[in-house]
C-alpha positions, 0 to 999 in steps of 0.5 A, a space after each residue: 583172232 581166234 581162241 586157238 591162234 589166241 592159246 597158241 600165243 599165250 603158250 608161245 609167250 608163257 614167259 611174259 605172262 609169268 612176268 606180269 603176274 609176279 610184278 602186279 603180284 610184287 607190287 600188290 605185296 608191297 602196298 600190302 605189307 606197307 599198312 600196319 597188320 591189325 589183329 581182331 577181337 570179336 565178342 557178342 552182347 545181348 541186350 534184355 530189358 527188365 520186365 516187371 509184371 505183366 509186359 506185352 512179349 511184343 513190346 518187350 521184344 521192340 525194346 531189346 531192339 531199340 536199345 541194342 541199337 542205342 548201345 551200338 551207336 553210344 560206342 562211337 561216342 566221345 563220352 563212351 570213349 572216355 569211360 573206356 580208356 579209364 575204366 581201369 584196364 591197361 590202355 595205352 592212350 598215346 595210340 588215340 592221341 591226335 592233333 584234334 578231336 576229329 582225329 582222335 575219334 576217326 582212330 577210335 572208330 576205325 578201332 571199335 566197331 559195334 552193330 546191332 544185329 537185325 532185331 535179335 537184340 545182339 551186338 556184335 563187337 569187333 576191335 582191331 589194334 596191332 598189338 595183341 595185349 591192347 586188343 585184348 584191354 580194349 575189348 574187355 573194357 568196352 564190354 564191361 562199361 556196356 555191362 555196368 554203365 548201360 543206365 547211363 545211355 538210355 530211359 527205359 523205366 525198368 532198366 536193361 541188362 547187357 549179358 556177355 554171350 561171347 567173350 573176346 576171341 582173339 584171331 591168331 594171324 592179322 586180319 586187315 588188311 587182307 593178306 590172302 585176298 589182296 594177293 589173289 586179286 594182284 594175281 587175277 589182275 596180273 593175268 588179265 593184264 598179262 593177256 590184254 598185253 599179248 592181245 594187243 601187241 599181236 594185233 599191233 605187229 599184224 598191223 590191224 591196229 596201225 594207222 597210216 600217217 598223213 605223209 603216207 597217203 597219196 592221192 592219185 589222180 585218174 588218168 584220163 587217157 588210160 580211162 578213155 581208152 578203156 571206155 572206147 572213148 577217145 579225148 578230142 585234141 583241141 586246136 584253136 587258130 586265131 586269125 592274125 587280122 583278128 590278133 591285130 584288131 583285138 589289140 588295137 582295140 574297139 575304138 579304133 573300129 568306131 572311127 572308120 570313116 564311112 566314106 572310105 567304104 566303097 560299095 563292089 558288085 556285079 550286076 551279072 550276079 543279080 540278073 544272070 
């Protein structure tokens, strides 16, 4: 099928394309809004290692990178979680209540995420929660614990200072699930699915992909007479004539022939046939 022919077919069946796109988009929207909508609070912290006396700048920079990675990883621990929920902020602990320790920590790690930014000493903080008030309380509690109790998580002799360079900023719209991205992907997938459906149905309508059943397959034997006439050859008819005496002898079998007495055979002939 050529491109122009296929484009004309799409124009003829544009209602089918629209219906499939709307159906897929509706399913995507349902799956998206079934999930709880979560807002996000982002903040950024800077880790500065303390230096007393003359210190190599390179060693100091490496200390900042080391501490930022330590603090980013310590946030996912149970000890840090307990300090945050007991920090004095109004945090609803029932949100993190699970049937066991693993489930509780799984919810905590989905809520609070921290990442050390390359080798800069910065920590990027992200907190997700369906309630904006709880979101702000958790984000401020995490920053507070890192700023005031960071000495409990490292063994640097001169200590370190954590500065909050970006206060928690709460998004105005839910960021998870990504509604715009999901709906866009649903529309694109629905459009591709509709084109595939139109293409396959058109091929089936033209009989290009239909396979004959075994009942429809008929094998014709060649006609010898027609083939022979075309080649200028004729097939001779075979006519076999059997002697009645031979048939009778065959019916009697070979044993009777062996029992014929030799005395019963009389020589016959004429001498004139020999001498002329």
